[in-house]
C-alpha positions in Angstrom: 6.9 11.8 32.1 3.8 11.6 29.8 2.5 8.3 28.8 3.4 7.6 25.1 0.8 7.1 22.5 0.8 3.3 21.7 0.2 2.0 18.2 1.3 -1.1 16.3 1.4 -3.1 13.1 -0.2 -6.6 12.7 1.0 -8.7 9.9 3.1 -11.7 8.9 6.9 -11.6 8.4 7.1 -7.9 9.2 10.3 -7.8 11.1 12.0 -5.5 8.6 9.2 -3.0 8.4 10.2 0.7 8.3 6.9 1.9 9.6 7.8 1.9 13.3 10.8 4.2 12.7 8.7 6.6 10.6 6.1 7.1 13.3 8.4 7.2 16.3 10.9 9.6 14.7 8.1 11.9 13.5 6.6 12.0 17.0 10.0 12.7 18.6 10.6 15.5 16.1 7.2 17.0 17.1 8.1 16.8 20.8 5.9 13.9 22.0 6.4 10.2 22.7 4.9 7.4 20.6 5.6 3.7 20.9 5.1 1.6 17.9 5.1 -2.2 18.3 5.5 -4.9 15.6 3.0 -7.7 16.2 4.2 -10.4 13.9 1.8 -13.4 13.8 4.8 -15.6 12.9 6.2 -15.0 16.4 3.0 -14.9 18.4 1.9 -17.8 20.7 -1.7 -17.0 19.9 -1.7 -15.6 16.4 -5.5 -15.1 16.1 -6.2 -11.8 14.4 -9.2 -11.3 16.6 -7.3 -11.9 19.8 -4.4 -9.7 18.8 -6.7 -6.8 18.0 -8.7 -7.3 21.3 -5.4 -7.4 23.3 -4.1 -4.2 21.7 -7.4 -2.4 22.3 -7.5 -3.6 26.0 -3.9 -2.3 26.5 -4.9 1.2 25.5 -3.5 1.3 22.0 -4.7 4.4 19.9 -4.9 2.1 16.9 -3.2 -0.4 14.6 -1.8 -0.6 11.1 -2.8 -3.8 9.3 -0.8 -5.4 6.6 -0.5 -8.7 4.6 -2.3 -11.0 4.9 -5.0 -9.3 7.0 -6.3 -6.3 5.1 -9.5 -8.0 4.1 -9.7 -10.5 7.0 -9.9 -7.6 9.5 -13.2 -6.2 8.1 -15.6 -8.4 10.1 -13.8 -7.4 13.3 -14.5 -3.7 12.9 -17.5 -1.5 14.0 -17.3 1.0 11.2 -15.5 1.7 7.9 -14.5 5.0 6.3 -15.9 5.6 2.9 -12.7 4.7 1.1 -12.1 1.5 3.1 -15.7 0.5 2.4 -15.2 1.1 -1.3 -11.9 -0.7 -1.4 -12.9 -3.7 0.8 -9.5 -3.4 2.5 -8.2 -1.7 5.7 -4.6 -0.8 6.6 -5.4 1.4 9.6 -7.7 0.8 12.6 -8.4 3.6 15.1 -9.8 2.7 18.6 -12.1 5.3 20.1 -15.6 6.2 21.2 -17.1 4.8 17.9 -15.3 1.5 18.6 -12.9 0.1 16.0 -13.0 2.2 12.8 -11.2 1.0 9.7 -9.5 3.3 7.3 -7.3 2.9 4.2 -4.3 5.2 3.6 -2.6 2.9 1.1 -4.6 4.4 -1.9 -3.9 8.0 -1.0 -0.3 7.1 -0.2 0.2 5.6 -3.7 -1.7 8.6 -5.3 0.5 11.2 -3.7 3.7 9.4 -4.3 2.8 8.9 -8.0 1.7 12.5 -8.5 4.9 13.9 -7.0 7.1 11.6 -9.2 5.3 11.1 -12.5 2.8 14.1 -12.6 2.6 14.3 -16.4 2.6 10.7 -17.8 -0.2 9.5 -20.1 -3.0 7.7 -18.3 -5.3 6.6 -21.1 -4.6 2.9 -20.6 -2.7 1.4 -17.7 -1.9 -2.3 -16.9 -2.0 -3.2 -13.2 -0.5 -6.5 -12.1 -2.1 -7.8 -8.9 -5.6 -7.7 -7.3 -4.8 -8.2 -3.6 -4.9 -5.6 -0.8 -2.3 -3.3 -2.5 -3.9 -3.9 -5.8 -7.3 -2.8 -4.5 -5.7 0.4 -3.2 -4.0 1.2 -6.5 -7.1 0.5 -8.5 -9.0 2.9 -6.3 -6.3 5.5 -6.7 -6.6 5.1 -10.4 -10.1 6.7 -10.2 -8.6 9.8 -8.7 -5.8 9.8 -11.3 -8.4 9.8 -14.0 -7.1 6.6 -15.6 -9.4 6.0 -18.6 -8.8 2.2 -18.8 -7.2 0.0 -16.1 -6.3 -3.4 -17.4 -6.1 -5.7 -14.4 -4.2 -9.0 -14.4 -4.0 -11.5 -11.5 -3.2 -15.2 -11.3 -6.6 -15.5 -9.4 -9.1 -14.5 -12.1 -12.0 -14.6 -9.7 -10.2 -12.2 -7.3 -9.5 -9.9 -10.3 -13.1 -10.0 -11.5 -14.4 -9.3 -7.9 -12.1 -6.2 -7.6 -13.0 -5.0 -11.1 -16.7 -5.2 -10.2 -16.2 -3.4 -6.9 -14.2 -0.6 -8.4 -16.5 -0.1 -11.4 -19.5 0.1 -9.0 -17.6 2.6 -6.9 -16.6 4.8 -9.8 -20.0 4.5 -11.6 -18.2 3.6 -14.8 -16.5 0.5 -16.3 -12.9 1.6 -16.2 -11.4 -1.7 -14.8 -11.1 -4.6 -17.3 -9.7 -8.0 -16.4 -7.2 -9.3 -18.9 -5.2 -12.5 -19.3 -3.1 -11.7 -22.4 -0.1 -9.6 -21.0 1.4 -9.2 -24.4 -1.7 -7.5 -25.8 -2.2 -5.5 -22.6 1.3 -4.1 -22.7 0.9 -3.3 -26.4 -2.1 -1.2 -25.5 -0.8 0.3 -22.2 0.9 3.6 -21.6 2.3 2.4 -18.3 2.6 -0.5 -15.9 2.0 -0.8 -12.1 3.2 -3.8 -10.2 1.2 -4.5 -7.0 2.3 -8.1 -6.6 5.0 -9.3 -4.2 7.3 -10.1 -7.1 10.5 -8.1 -6.7 10.6 -8.2 -2.9 13.7 -9.6 -1.3 11.7 -12.7 -0.4 10.1 -13.0 -3.9 12.9 -12.1 -6.4 12.1 -11.9 -10.1 10.1 -10.1 -12.7 6.2 -9.9 -12.6 6.0 -10.2 -16.4 8.2 -11.2 -19.4 11.1 -8.7 -19.8 10.5 -8.4 -23.6 7.1 -6.8 -23.1 8.6 -3.6 -21.5 9.7 -0.9 -24.0 11.0 2.6 -23.6 7.6 4.2 -24.3 6.2 2.7 -21.1 6.3 4.3 -17.6 6.6 1.9 -14.7 5.5 2.1 -11.0 6.2 -0.5 -8.3 4.7 -0.6 -4.8 7.5 -2.8 -3.5 10.0 -0.9 -1.4 12.3 -3.6 0.0 14.5 -3.3 -2.0 13.8 0.1 -3.5 15.2 -0.9 -6.9 13.4 -4.1 -7.8 14.3 -6.1 -10.8 11.4 -4.5 -12.6 12.6 -1.0 -11.9 16.2 -1.9 -12.8 14.9 -3.2 -16.1 12.8 -0.1 -16.6 15.8 2.1 -16.2 17.8 0.0 -18.6 15.1 0.5 -21.2 14.9 4.2 -20.5 11.4 4.1 -18.9 10.3 6.8 -16.5 9.6 5.1 -13.2 8.5 5.4 -9.6 9.5 3.2 -6.7 7.5 2.1 -3.7 8.9 4.7 -1.2 6.2 7.3 -2.0 3.3 4.9 -1.1 5.2 3.7 2.0 5.8 7.2 3.3 2.5 8.8 2.4 0.4 5.9 3.8 2.3 6.5 7.0 1.6 10.2 6.9 -2.1 9.4 6.7 -2.0 6.9 9.5 0.0 9.2 11.7 -2.8 11.8 11.3 -5.4 9.2 12.2 -3.5 7.9 15.3 -2.4 11.2 16.7 -4.5 14.0 15.3 -1.4 15.7 14.2 0.0 16.4 10.7 3.3 14.6 9.8 6.0 16.3 7.9 6.3 14.3 4.6 9.8 15.4 3.8 11.1 14.5 7.2 9.3 11.1 7.1 10.9 10.5 3.6 14.3 11.3 5.0 13.8 8.8 7.8 12.6 6.2 5.4 15.5 6.7 3.0 18.0 6.4 5.9 16.5 3.0 6.9 16.0 1.4 3.5 18.5 -0.4 1.3 18.5 0.5 -2.4 19.1 -3.1 -3.4 18.4 -6.4 -1.7 
């Protein structure tokens, strides 16, 4: 029997991740074996990121997915970054090979493809983004490819938001990201809203902004996918807003990572079916 391709995910509190099932089911459908391990630092005796990556590399892993809270922390441990990972300053996929540890980012392309398929024709003149962490960096980078004219960026950590805005504007060669603190004024100006904060996750219930700021003229996107229908998306549907949940980003980032790990193209429809079968609609 052939040795399976080994990959894994390093993160904190990742026990309910859908990613292993996506990769293993897709490999099985294509007729080869893939083993996908969850490496949760909350259950490790030696939770050092450096040691966990070194151990996986020594065990012959093809690569690793990286999630919260390590998408920036992993950067100094890598030998090389792809162009998009370098521009983002965040990595969600590491490939081991002849060039050493190469960091990539498939979060941004995952969000972009999921958004395009669900909301292909919404106005993008002014968009409010909540959150400037790892997922926020990916979405802000995707906004360049979406031709968003103005991205209004709000984060509780103003310094983090300003650093992300500076990096994205330098990458784009234009000042399209603007840090804001007045959510009321921002929502009044915005065509749509993107939540990249953890608010709405099963472990972080609630709304990421006051409910009265959302009106029927706004479209809404949420990167949270556990549950699929967050409180924000439930409110958006009540108000008659067009919306997109976090499943597209989750599926298409996996499509990109599968290609990097295996050299094979995943079937996005099949991966989405696997994802939907494994994901509760509500918490």
